[in-house]
C-alpha positions as a Markdown table, in Angstrom:
| # | Residue | x | y | z |
|---|---|---|---|---|
| 1 | Unk | 11.1 | -57.6 | -26.9 |
| 2 | Unk | 7.7 | -57.5 | -24.7 |
| 3 | Unk | 9.0 | -59.7 | -22.5 |
| 4 | Unk | 12.9 | -57.9 | -22.1 |
| 5 | Unk | 10.6 | -54.7 | -21.5 |
| 6 | Unk | 8.9 | -56.3 | -18.6 |
| 7 | Unk | 12.5 | -58.0 | -17.5 |
| 8 | Unk | 13.5 | -54.5 | -17.4 |
| 9 | Unk | 11.3 | -52.8 | -15.5 |
| 10 | Unk | 10.8 | -55.9 | -13.0 |
| 11 | Unk | 14.3 | -55.4 | -11.8 |
| 12 | Unk | 14.9 | -51.7 | -12.1 |
| 13 | Unk | 11.3 | -50.3 | -11.8 |
| 14 | Unk | 12.8 | -46.7 | -11.1 |
| 15 | Unk | 13.9 | -46.8 | -15.0 |
| 16 | Unk | 10.3 | -47.3 | -15.9 |
| 17 | Unk | 8.7 | -44.7 | -13.7 |
| 18 | Unk | 11.4 | -42.0 | -14.5 |
| 19 | Unk | 10.7 | -42.8 | -18.3 |
| 20 | Unk | 7.0 | -42.2 | -17.9 |
| 21 | Unk | 7.4 | -38.8 | -15.6 |
| 22 | Unk | 9.5 | -37.2 | -18.4 |
| 23 | Unk | 5.9 | -37.1 | -20.8 |
| 24 | Unk | 3.6 | -36.8 | -17.2 |
| 25 | Unk | 2.8 | -33.5 | -18.7 |
| 26 | Unk | 2.6 | -33.8 | -22.2 |
| 27 | Unk | -0.3 | -32.2 | -23.8 |
| 28 | Unk | -0.5 | -29.4 | -20.7 |
| 29 | Unk | 0.4 | -25.4 | -21.6 |
| 30 | Unk | 2.5 | -23.9 | -18.6 |
| 31 | Unk | 2.9 | -19.8 | -18.2 |
| 32 | Unk | 5.7 | -19.3 | -16.1 |
| 33 | Unk | 6.8 | -15.7 | -15.9 |
| 34 | Unk | 9.9 | -13.8 | -15.1 |
| 35 | Unk | 10.9 | -17.0 | -16.8 |
| 36 | Unk | 14.4 | -16.2 | -18.8 |
| 37 | Unk | 17.0 | -16.9 | -16.4 |
| 38 | Unk | 17.4 | -18.4 | -12.7 |
| 39 | Unk | 14.8 | -20.3 | -11.3 |
| 40 | Unk | 12.0 | -18.8 | -13.9 |
| 41 | Unk | 14.0 | -20.8 | -16.7 |
| 42 | Unk | 14.9 | -23.5 | -14.5 |
| 43 | Unk | 11.3 | -24.1 | -14.1 |
| 44 | Unk | 10.4 | -23.6 | -17.7 |
| 45 | Unk | 13.0 | -26.2 | -18.5 |
| 46 | Unk | 11.9 | -28.9 | -16.1 |
| 47 | Unk | 8.4 | -28.9 | -17.0 |
| 48 | Unk | 9.2 | -28.4 | -20.7 |
| 49 | Unk | 11.1 | -31.9 | -20.0 |
| 50 | Unk | 8.2 | -33.4 | -18.6 |
| 51 | Unk | 6.4 | -32.9 | -21.8 |
| 52 | Unk | 5.1 | -29.8 | -21.3 |
| 53 | Unk | 3.9 | -26.8 | -24.0 |
| 54 | Unk | 5.9 | -23.6 | -21.8 |
| 55 | Unk | 5.3 | -19.9 | -22.5 |
| 56 | Unk | 8.6 | -17.8 | -20.9 |
| 57 | Unk | 8.6 | -14.2 | -20.3 |
| 58 | Unk | 10.4 | -11.1 | -19.2 |
| 59 | Unk | 10.9 | -7.7 | -19.6 |
| 60 | Unk | 13.3 | -7.4 | -22.1 |
| 61 | Unk | 13.1 | -9.0 | -26.1 |
| 62 | Unk | 16.8 | -9.9 | -26.2 |
| 63 | Unk | 16.2 | -12.3 | -23.2 |
| 64 | Unk | 13.4 | -13.7 | -24.5 |
| 65 | Unk | 15.1 | -14.8 | -27.6 |
| 66 | Unk | 18.2 | -16.4 | -25.8 |
| 67 | Unk | 15.5 | -18.4 | -23.5 |
| 68 | Unk | 13.5 | -19.8 | -26.1 |
| 69 | Unk | 16.5 | -20.7 | -28.1 |
| 70 | Unk | 17.9 | -22.4 | -25.1 |
| 71 | Unk | 14.8 | -24.3 | -24.5 |
| 72 | Unk | 14.6 | -25.3 | -28.5 |
| 73 | Unk | 17.7 | -26.7 | -28.4 |
| 74 | Unk | 16.9 | -29.2 | -25.4 |
| 75 | Unk | 13.7 | -30.2 | -27.9 |
| 76 | Unk | 11.4 | -28.2 | -25.3 |
| 77 | Unk | 8.1 | -26.4 | -26.9 |
| 78 | Unk | 8.4 | -23.2 | -25.8 |
| 79 | Unk | 6.6 | -19.7 | -26.3 |
| 80 | Unk | 8.4 | -16.3 | -26.1 |
| 81 | Unk | 6.9 | -13.1 | -25.1 |
| 82 | Unk | 8.0 | -9.9 | -23.6 |
| 83 | Unk | 5.6 | -9.0 | -20.3 |
| 84 | Unk | 6.3 | -6.7 | -17.2 |
| 85 | Unk | 3.9 | -8.7 | -15.0 |
| 86 | Unk | 3.1 | -5.4 | -13.0 |
| 87 | Unk | 1.4 | -3.6 | -16.4 |
| 88 | Unk | -2.3 | -5.1 | -16.4 |
| 89 | Unk | -2.0 | -4.9 | -20.4 |
| 90 | Unk | 1.0 | -7.0 | -20.3 |
| 91 | Unk | -0.6 | -9.7 | -18.1 |
| 92 | Unk | -3.7 | -9.7 | -20.2 |
| 93 | Unk | -1.2 | -9.5 | -24.1 |
| 94 | Unk | 0.9 | -12.6 | -22.4 |
| 95 | Unk | -2.7 | -14.8 | -21.4 |
| 96 | Unk | -4.4 | -14.2 | -24.9 |
| 97 | Unk | -0.8 | -14.5 | -26.7 |
| 98 | Unk | -1.0 | -18.3 | -24.6 |
| 99 | Unk | -5.0 | -18.8 | -25.6 |
| 100 | Unk | -4.2 | -17.8 | -29.4 |
| 101 | Unk | -1.0 | -19.8 | -29.9 |
| 102 | Unk | -1.3 | -22.9 | -27.9 |
| 103 | Unk | -5.2 | -23.2 | -27.8 |
| 104 | Unk | -5.5 | -23.1 | -23.5 |
| 105 | Unk | -3.7 | -22.5 | -20.0 |
| 106 | Unk | -3.1 | -25.2 | -17.4 |
| 107 | Unk | -0.5 | -24.3 | -15.6 |
| 108 | Unk | 0.8 | -21.0 | -13.8 |
| 109 | Unk | 4.2 | -20.8 | -12.3 |
| 110 | Unk | 4.2 | -17.1 | -10.9 |
| 111 | Unk | 8.2 | -16.2 | -10.1 |
| 112 | Unk | 8.3 | -12.8 | -11.1 |
| 113 | Unk | 9.9 | -10.2 | -8.1 |
| 114 | Unk | 11.7 | -7.1 | -7.3 |
| 115 | Unk | 13.6 | -6.1 | -4.8 |
| 116 | Unk | 14.7 | -2.1 | -5.7 |
| 117 | Unk | 15.6 | -1.9 | -2.0 |
| 118 | Unk | 18.5 | -3.1 | 0.8 |
| 119 | Unk | 18.2 | -1.4 | 4.1 |
| 120 | Unk | 16.2 | -0.9 | 7.1 |
| 121 | Unk | 12.7 | -2.0 | 6.6 |
| 122 | Unk | 11.5 | 1.5 | 8.1 |
| 123 | Unk | 13.8 | 3.3 | 5.7 |
| 124 | Unk | 11.9 | 1.9 | 2.4 |
| 125 | Unk | 9.8 | 4.5 | 1.1 |
| 126 | Unk | 6.1 | 4.5 | 0.1 |
| 127 | Unk | 6.9 | 4.2 | -3.8 |
| 128 | Unk | 9.3 | 1.2 | -2.9 |
| 129 | Unk | 6.8 | -0.9 | -1.1 |
| 130 | Unk | 4.1 | -0.6 | -3.7 |
| 131 | Unk | 6.7 | -1.5 | -6.1 |
| 132 | Unk | 7.5 | -5.0 | -4.1 |
| 133 | Unk | 4.2 | -5.4 | -3.1 |
| 134 | Unk | 2.8 | -4.8 | -7.0 |
| 135 | Unk | 5.0 | -7.1 | -8.7 |
| 136 | Unk | 5.7 | -9.5 | -6.0 |
| 137 | Unk | 2.1 | -10.7 | -4.5 |
| 138 | Unk | -0.5 | -8.0 | -6.5 |
| 139 | Unk | 0.6 | -9.5 | -9.9 |
| 140 | Unk | 0.7 | -13.1 | -8.6 |
| 141 | Unk | -3.2 | -12.9 | -7.8 |
| 142 | Unk | -3.9 | -10.9 | -10.7 |
| 143 | Unk | -2.6 | -13.3 | -12.9 |
| 144 | Unk | -4.3 | -16.2 | -11.3 |
| 145 | Unk | -7.6 | -14.3 | -11.6 |
| 146 | Unk | -6.9 | -14.1 | -15.5 |
| 147 | Unk | -6.1 | -18.1 | -15.8 |
| 148 | Unk | -8.4 | -19.6 | -14.0 |
| 149 | Unk | -11.4 | -19.3 | -15.8 |
| 150 | Unk | -9.3 | -21.1 | -18.7 |
| 151 | Unk | -8.2 | -23.3 | -16.5 |
| 152 | Unk | -11.8 | -24.6 | -15.3 |
| 153 | Unk | -12.5 | -24.8 | -18.9 |
| 154 | Unk | -10.3 | -27.5 | -19.0 |
| 155 | Unk | -11.2 | -29.5 | -17.0 |
| 156 | Unk | -8.7 | -28.1 | -13.7 |
| 157 | Unk | -4.9 | -27.1 | -13.4 |
| 158 | Unk | -2.4 | -25.8 | -11.3 |
| 159 | Unk | -0.8 | -22.6 | -9.7 |
| 160 | Unk | 2.5 | -22.6 | -8.3 |
| 161 | Unk | 3.7 | -19.3 | -6.5 |
| 162 | Unk | 7.7 | -19.3 | -5.7 |
| 163 | Unk | 7.8 | -17.4 | -2.1 |
| 164 | Unk | 11.5 | -17.4 | -0.4 |
| 165 | Unk | 12.7 | -18.5 | 2.7 |
| 166 | Unk | 12.9 | -15.1 | 3.3 |
| 167 | Unk | 9.2 | -15.3 | 3.6 |
| 168 | Unk | 10.0 | -17.7 | 6.8 |
| 169 | Unk | 12.3 | -15.6 | 8.2 |
| 170 | Unk | 13.1 | -12.4 | 7.5 |
| 171 | Unk | 16.4 | -11.3 | 5.9 |
| 172 | Unk | 18.4 | -7.8 | 7.3 |
| 173 | Unk | 17.9 | -5.6 | 4.8 |
| 174 | Unk | 15.2 | -7.1 | 2.7 |
| 175 | Unk | 12.3 | -6.5 | 5.2 |
| 176 | Unk | 9.6 | -5.2 | 2.2 |
| 177 | Unk | 11.3 | -8.0 | 0.2 |
| 178 | Unk | 10.7 | -10.8 | 3.1 |
| 179 | Unk | 7.0 | -9.1 | 3.7 |
| 180 | Unk | 5.7 | -9.5 | 0.0 |
| 181 | Unk | 7.1 | -13.2 | 0.1 |
| 182 | Unk | 4.9 | -14.1 | 3.3 |
| 183 | Unk | 2.1 | -12.8 | 1.4 |
| 184 | Unk | 2.3 | -15.6 | -0.7 |
| 185 | Unk | 2.1 | -18.1 | 2.2 |
| 186 | Unk | -1.0 | -16.8 | 2.8 |
| 187 | Unk | -2.0 | -16.2 | -0.7 |
| 188 | Unk | -2.0 | -19.7 | -1.3 |
| 189 | Unk | -3.6 | -21.2 | 2.1 |
| 190 | Unk | -6.6 | -18.7 | 1.1 |
| 191 | Unk | -6.9 | -19.5 | -2.6 |
| 192 | Unk | -6.5 | -23.3 | -2.3 |
| 193 | Unk | -9.9 | -24.1 | -0.9 |
| 194 | Unk | -11.9 | -21.8 | -3.2 |
| 195 | Unk | -10.0 | -23.3 | -6.4 |
| 196 | Unk | -10.3 | -26.8 | -5.4 |
| 197 | Unk | -13.5 | -26.5 | -6.6 |
| 198 | Unk | -12.5 | -26.3 | -10.0 |
| 199 | Unk | -10.4 | -29.1 | -9.5 |
| 200 | Unk | -7.2 | -26.0 | -9.2 |
| 201 | Unk | -4.2 | -26.9 | -7.3 |
| 202 | Unk | -2.4 | -24.4 | -5.8 |
| 203 | Unk | 0.8 | -24.5 | -4.0 |
| 204 | Unk | 4.1 | -22.3 | -3.2 |
| 205 | Unk | 7.6 | -22.9 | -3.2 |
| 206 | Unk | 9.9 | -21.5 | -0.8 |
| 207 | Unk | 13.8 | -21.4 | -2.0 |
| 208 | Unk | 16.9 | -20.9 | 0.2 |
| 209 | Unk | 19.8 | -19.3 | -0.9 |
| 210 | Unk | 20.1 | -20.2 | -4.6 |
| 211 | Unk | 22.4 | -19.7 | -7.1 |
| 212 | Unk | 21.1 | -17.2 | -9.4 |
| 213 | Unk | 21.8 | -13.6 | -10.5 |
| 214 | Unk | 18.8 | -12.2 | -8.7 |
| 215 | Unk | 20.3 | -13.4 | -5.1 |
| 216 | Unk | 23.9 | -13.0 | -6.2 |
| 217 | Unk | 24.6 | -10.5 | -3.7 |
| 218 | Unk | 23.8 | -13.1 | -1.2 |
| 219 | Unk | 25.8 | -16.2 | -2.2 |
| 220 | Unk | 28.7 | -14.2 | -3.3 |
| 221 | Unk | 29.7 | -12.9 | 0.3 |
| 222 | Unk | 31.1 | -15.3 | 2.0 |
| 223 | Unk | 30.5 | -13.8 | 5.4 |
| 224 | Unk | 26.9 | -13.8 | 4.6 |
| 225 | Unk | 27.0 | -17.2 | 3.7 |
| 226 | Unk | 28.8 | -18.5 | 6.4 |
| 227 | Unk | 25.7 | -17.1 | 8.8 |
| 228 | Unk | 23.4 | -19.6 | 6.3 |
| 229 | Unk | 25.7 | -22.4 | 6.8 |
| 230 | Unk | 25.2 | -22.7 | 10.2 |
| 231 | Unk | 21.5 | -22.9 | 10.1 |
| 232 | Unk | 21.6 | -25.3 | 6.4 |
| 233 | Unk | 21.8 | -29.3 | 6.8 |
| 234 | Unk | 23.2 | -29.1 | 3.2 |
| 235 | Unk | 25.9 | -26.4 | 3.6 |
| 236 | Unk | 26.2 | -25.2 | -0.1 |
| 237 | Unk | 24.3 | -22.8 | -2.3 |
| 238 | Unk | 21.3 | -24.5 | -4.1 |
| 239 | Unk | 21.0 | -24.6 | -7.7 |
| 240 | Unk | 18.1 | -23.5 | -10.0 |
| 241 | Unk | 17.4 | -26.9 | -11.1 |
| 242 | Unk | 16.6 | -28.0 | -7.6 |
| 243 | Unk | 13.9 | -25.5 | -7.2 |
| 244 | Unk | 12.8 | -26.1 | -11.0 |
| 245 | Unk | 12.5 | -30.1 | -10.2 |
| 246 | Unk | 9.9 | -28.8 | -7.2 |
| 247 | Unk | 7.9 | -27.0 | -9.4 |
| 248 | Unk | 7.4 | -29.5 | -11.6 |
| 249 | Unk | 6.7 | -32.2 | -9.5 |
| 250 | Unk | 3.7 | -29.9 | -8.1 |
| 251 | Unk | 2.1 | -29.7 | -11.1 |
| 252 | Unk | 2.1 | -33.5 | -12.0 |
| 253 | Unk | -0.3 | -36.0 | -10.6 |
| 254 | Unk | 2.4 | -37.0 | -8.8 |
| 255 | Unk | 0.9 | -34.7 | -6.4 |
| 256 | Unk | -2.6 | -34.9 | -7.3 |
| 257 | Unk | -3.3 | -34.9 | -3.5 |
| 258 | Unk | -1.2 | -31.6 | -2.6 |
| 259 | Unk | -2.7 | -28.3 | -2.6 |
| 260 | Unk | -2.5 | -25.0 | 0.3 |
| 261 | Unk | 1.2 | -26.7 | 0.7 |
| 262 | Unk | 4.6 | -24.5 | 0.6 |
| 263 | Unk | 7.4 | -26.6 | -0.1 |
| 264 | Unk | 10.7 | -25.1 | 1.5 |
| 265 | Unk | 13.8 | -26.1 | -0.8 |
| 266 | Unk | 16.1 | -24.4 | 2.1 |
| 267 | Unk | 19.1 | -27.1 | 2.2 |
| 268 | Unk | 17.5 | -27.6 | 5.6 |
| 269 | Unk | 16.8 | -24.2 | 7.0 |
| 270 | Unk | 14.0 | -24.8 | 9.4 |
| 271 | Unk | 10.9 | -22.8 | 8.3 |
| 272 | Unk | 7.8 | -21.9 | 10.4 |
| 273 | Unk | 5.8 | -19.0 | 11.2 |
């Protein structure tokens, strides 16, 4: 039997690599914010399928229950709770629940984002600006501060921020949102050298136009998509799973020499600051 397994791996090494990668995060505990649909849910699925116990969250209990049931049906270890990352008490509750029920924290995927305004950036009110920065940037930083001591206790960990192609090329009508996503690129670069001392890697993913409810105003508009496709090499809308896989990769040992980087998963749209 062992000889036949050896022959299979020798003739088809990719098969062996794939089976090992599916358990590459076994024993790891991953918090994924805003993870009951879209990119967040896809990230939770990708991490869970690689063996991690994922902690999913959303502001609404019904959405949490639905996501937990889905992940459990896929044989993924999952814990779910409500959380508004813009609120300090909710952030602390999310971390404490993870410690109490899972015993530690190895991975943070900061995915939560809002965009309550569409229009000329100069027409953005102070209240809207503050809300966008509070949820999209400030909460990502404060969540990182909360989890880093617990990662250090376990010998290291991974932080992944979800930015956007808009962080490189601001989108018309999405000025404040675009600025918040550019800030995450800088936060990644600033944190990486400091946290490397604790064996914690910090990376970022910048998705292009992905088929999610959050970005439906873009991919459902043919005129807007025609404009995007002119700059795409892969001329289609991306799927959440295509981002989830990148997130999971960054959390595995296969990416152990990568930190302070942003991977642009945009279908070929050029990304440069």
